[in-house]
C-alpha positions as protocol buffer text, in pm:
chain_id: "A"
residue {
  index: 1
  type: UNK
  ca { x: 294 y: -331 z: -1964 }
}
residue {
  index: 2
  type: UNK
  ca { x: -81 y: -295 z: -1934 }
}
residue {
  index: 3
  type: UNK
  ca { x: -350 y: -370 z: -1681 }
}
residue {
  index: 4
  type: UNK
  ca { x: -644 y: -607 z: -1659 }
}
residue {
  index: 5
  type: UNK
  ca { x: -958 y: -405 z: -1594 }
}
residue {
  index: 6
  type: UNK
  ca { x: -1116 y: -713 z: -1433 }
}
residue {
  index: 7
  type: UNK
  ca { x: -833 y: -748 z: -1180 }
}
residue {
  index: 8
  type: UNK
  ca { x: -822 y: -372 z: -1125 }
}
residue {
  index: 9
  type: UNK
  ca { x: -1194 y: -358 z: -1042 }
}
residue {
  index: 10
  type: UNK
  ca { x: -1182 y: -674 z: -828 }
}
residue {
  index: 11
  type: UNK
  ca { x: -900 y: -527 z: -622 }
}
residue {
  index: 12
  type: UNK
  ca { x: -1105 y: -214 z: -553 }
}
residue {
  index: 13
  type: UNK
  ca { x: -1358 y: -440 z: -380 }
}
residue {
  index: 14
  type: UNK
  ca { x: -1080 y: -551 z: -143 }
}
residue {
  index: 15
  type: UNK
  ca { x: -871 y: -234 z: -117 }
}
residue {
  index: 16
  type: UNK
  ca { x: -1169 y: 0 z: -75 }
}
residue {
  index: 17
  type: UNK
  ca { x: -1298 y: -155 z: 249 }
}
residue {
  index: 18
  type: UNK
  ca { x: -939 y: -192 z: 376 }
}
residue {
  index: 19
  type: UNK
  ca { x: -885 y: 181 z: 319 }
}
residue {
  index: 20
  type: UNK
  ca { x: -1205 y: 262 z: 508 }
}
residue {
  index: 21
  type: UNK
  ca { x: -1087 y: 52 z: 804 }
}
residue {
  index: 22
  type: UNK
  ca { x: -754 y: 234 z: 802 }
}
residue {
  index: 23
  type: UNK
  ca { x: -934 y: 570 z: 783 }
}
residue {
  index: 24
  type: UNK
  ca { x: -1142 y: 484 z: 1087 }
}
residue {
  index: 25
  type: UNK
  ca { x: -831 y: 368 z: 1272 }
}
residue {
  index: 26
  type: UNK
  ca { x: -602 y: 661 z: 1190 }
}
residue {
  index: 27
  type: UNK
  ca { x: -825 y: 964 z: 1129 }
}
residue {
  index: 28
  type: UNK
  ca { x: -928 y: 1016 z: 1492 }
}
residue {
  index: 29
  type: UNK
  ca { x: -561 y: 1095 z: 1561 }
}
residue {
  index: 30
  type: UNK
  ca { x: -538 y: 1361 z: 1289 }
}
residue {
  index: 31
  type: UNK
  ca { x: -691 y: 1703 z: 1233 }
}
residue {
  index: 32
  type: UNK
  ca { x: -689 y: 1996 z: 998 }
}
residue {
  index: 33
  type: UNK
  ca { x: -452 y: 1988 z: 705 }
}
residue {
  index: 34
  type: UNK
  ca { x: -288 y: 1664 z: 821 }
}
residue {
  index: 35
  type: UNK
  ca { x: -625 y: 1487 z: 805 }
}
residue {
  index: 36
  type: UNK
  ca { x: -669 y: 1599 z: 444 }
}
residue {
  index: 37
  type: UNK
  ca { x: -317 y: 1485 z: 360 }
}
residue {
  index: 38
  type: UNK
  ca { x: -372 y: 1144 z: 522 }
}
residue {
  index: 39
  type: UNK
  ca { x: -695 y: 1096 z: 326 }
}
residue {
  index: 40
  type: UNK
  ca { x: -527 y: 1201 z: 0 }
}
residue {
  index: 41
  type: UNK
  ca { x: -228 y: 974 z: 55 }
}
residue {
  index: 42
  type: UNK
  ca { x: -453 y: 683 z: 154 }
}
residue {
  index: 43
  type: UNK
  ca { x: -643 y: 720 z: -171 }
}
residue {
  index: 44
  type: UNK
  ca { x: -317 y: 734 z: -367 }
}
residue {
  index: 45
  type: UNK
  ca { x: -170 y: 424 z: -202 }
}
residue {
  index: 46
  type: UNK
  ca { x: -499 y: 239 z: -249 }
}
residue {
  index: 47
  type: UNK
  ca { x: -494 y: 324 z: -621 }
}
residue {
  index: 48
  type: UNK
  ca { x: -136 y: 193 z: -631 }
}
residue {
  index: 49
  type: UNK
  ca { x: -261 y: -141 z: -498 }
}
residue {
  index: 50
  type: UNK
  ca { x: -545 y: -147 z: -750 }
}
residue {
  index: 51
  type: UNK
  ca { x: -311 y: -75 z: -1040 }
}
residue {
  index: 52
  type: UNK
  ca { x: -61 y: -335 z: -915 }
}
residue {
  index: 53
  type: UNK
  ca { x: -345 y: -590 z: -910 }
}
residue {
  index: 54
  type: UNK
  ca { x: -447 y: -490 z: -1260 }
}
residue {
  index: 55
  type: UNK
  ca { x: -87 y: -524 z: -1375 }
}
residue {
  index: 56
  type: UNK
  ca { x: -71 y: -871 z: -1222 }
}
residue {
  index: 57
  type: UNK
  ca { x: -393 y: -970 z: -1396 }
}
residue {
  index: 58
  type: UNK
  ca { x: -248 y: -858 z: -1729 }
}
residue {
  index: 59
  type: UNK
  ca { x: 108 y: -990 z: -1698 }
}
residue {
  index: 60
  type: UNK
  ca { x: 82 y: -1267 z: -1440 }
}
residue {
  index: 61
  type: UNK
  ca { x: 386 y: -1121 z: -1260 }
}
residue {
  index: 62
  type: UNK
  ca { x: 317 y: -1160 z: -891 }
}
residue {
  index: 63
  type: UNK
  ca { x: 644 y: -991 z: -797 }
}
residue {
  index: 64
  type: UNK
  ca { x: 511 y: -638 z: -848 }
}
residue {
  index: 65
  type: UNK
  ca { x: 184 y: -714 z: -670 }
}
residue {
  index: 66
  type: UNK
  ca { x: 376 y: -854 z: -372 }
}
residue {
  index: 67
  type: UNK
  ca { x: 604 y: -548 z: -366 }
}
residue {
  index: 68
  type: UNK
  ca { x: 306 y: -312 z: -375 }
}
residue {
  index: 69
  type: UNK
  ca { x: 139 y: -505 z: -93 }
}
residue {
  index: 70
  type: UNK
  ca { x: 453 y: -486 z: 124 }
}
residue {
  index: 71
  type: UNK
  ca { x: 477 y: -114 z: 52 }
}
residue {
  index: 72
  type: UNK
  ca { x: 111 y: -72 z: 152 }
}
residue {
  index: 73
  type: UNK
  ca { x: 171 y: -262 z: 476 }
}
residue {
  index: 74
  type: UNK
  ca { x: 481 y: -56 z: 553 }
}
residue {
  index: 75
  type: UNK
  ca { x: 272 y: 259 z: 535 }
}
residue {
  index: 76
  type: UNK
  ca { x: 32 y: 120 z: 794 }
}
residue {
  index: 77
  type: UNK
  ca { x: 321 y: 92 z: 1038 }
}
residue {
  index: 78
  type: UNK
  ca { x: 437 y: 444 z: 948 }
}
residue {
  index: 79
  type: UNK
  ca { x: 86 y: 578 z: 1016 }
}
residue {
  index: 80
  type: UNK
  ca { x: 68 y: 391 z: 1346 }
}
residue {
  index: 81
  type: UNK
  ca { x: 412 y: 525 z: 1446 }
}
residue {
  index: 82
  type: UNK
  ca { x: 332 y: 882 z: 1343 }
}
residue {
  index: 83
  type: UNK
  ca { x: -24 y: 919 z: 1465 }
}
residue {
  index: 84
  type: UNK
  ca { x: -117 y: 648 z: 1715 }
}
residue {
  index: 85
  type: UNK
  ca { x: 170 y: 499 z: 1915 }
}
residue {
  index: 86
  type: UNK
  ca { x: 542 y: 544 z: 1888 }
}
residue {
  index: 87
  type: UNK
  ca { x: 727 y: 219 z: 1947 }
}
residue {
  index: 88
  type: UNK
  ca { x: 1027 y: 34 z: 1814 }
}
residue {
  index: 89
  type: UNK
  ca { x: 813 y: -243 z: 1663 }
}
residue {
  index: 90
  type: UNK
  ca { x: 643 y: 5 z: 1428 }
}
residue {
  index: 91
  type: UNK
  ca { x: 980 y: 126 z: 1303 }
}
residue {
  index: 92
  type: UNK
  ca { x: 1124 y: -223 z: 1276 }
}
residue {
  index: 93
  type: UNK
  ca { x: 829 y: -367 z: 1083 }
}
residue {
  index: 94
  type: UNK
  ca { x: 765 y: -56 z: 877 }
}
residue {
  index: 95
  type: UNK
  ca { x: 1123 y: -12 z: 762 }
}
residue {
  index: 96
  type: UNK
  ca { x: 1176 y: -383 z: 697 }
}
residue {
  index: 97
  type: UNK
  ca { x: 864 y: -398 z: 481 }
}
residue {
  index: 98
  type: UNK
  ca { x: 948 y: -70 z: 307 }
}
residue {
  index: 99
  type: UNK
  ca { x: 1304 y: -164 z: 211 }
}
residue {
  index: 100
  type: UNK
  ca { x: 1198 y: -513 z: 105 }
}
residue {
  index: 101
  type: UNK
  ca { x: 931 y: -361 z: -121 }
}
residue {
  index: 102
  type: UNK
  ca { x: 1179 y: -112 z: -269 }
}
residue {
  index: 103
  type: UNK
  ca { x: 1428 y: -390 z: -339 }
}
residue {
  index: 104
  type: UNK
  ca { x: 1154 y: -593 z: -507 }
}
residue {
  index: 105
  type: UNK
  ca { x: 1048 y: -295 z: -719 }
}
residue {
  index: 106
  type: UNK
  ca { x: 1409 y: -233 z: -821 }
}
residue {
  index: 107
  type: UNK
  ca { x: 1465 y: -600 z: -911 }
}
residue {
  index: 108
  type: UNK
  ca { x: 1132 y: -640 z: -1095 }
}
residue {
  index: 109
  type: UNK
  ca { x: 1269 y: -580 z: -1446 }
}
residue {
  index: 110
  type: UNK
  ca { x: 1508 y: -871 z: -1399 }
}
residue {
  index: 111
  type: UNK
  ca { x: 1251 y: -1107 z: -1243 }
}
residue {
  index: 112
  type: UNK
  ca { x: 1015 y: -1295 z: -1472 }
}
residue {
  index: 113
  type: UNK
  ca { x: 745 y: -1405 z: -1225 }
}
């Protein structure tokens, strides 16, 4: 499996600003080492989205792109739960999205779309 550079670069145009919005939303609630870890993880998860987009552009398989997007969304709920406001809705949405994404990743070799 390869990636489409065009799709990879186009996704950075979308994922980059989204990451900046998340930074501005979450970073005020972090400090010290945790702030550095949040920034590092945000960059890593944003790269995951960019590579998933590039993979979609190369293979046409939307399944992996959808799984990566759900995983990305689940992490937003985890960040909100951990740093901003603890509530059941964060856990419910975050875990539902996370396990759905993991199931999709696991099933992806058997799915041809």
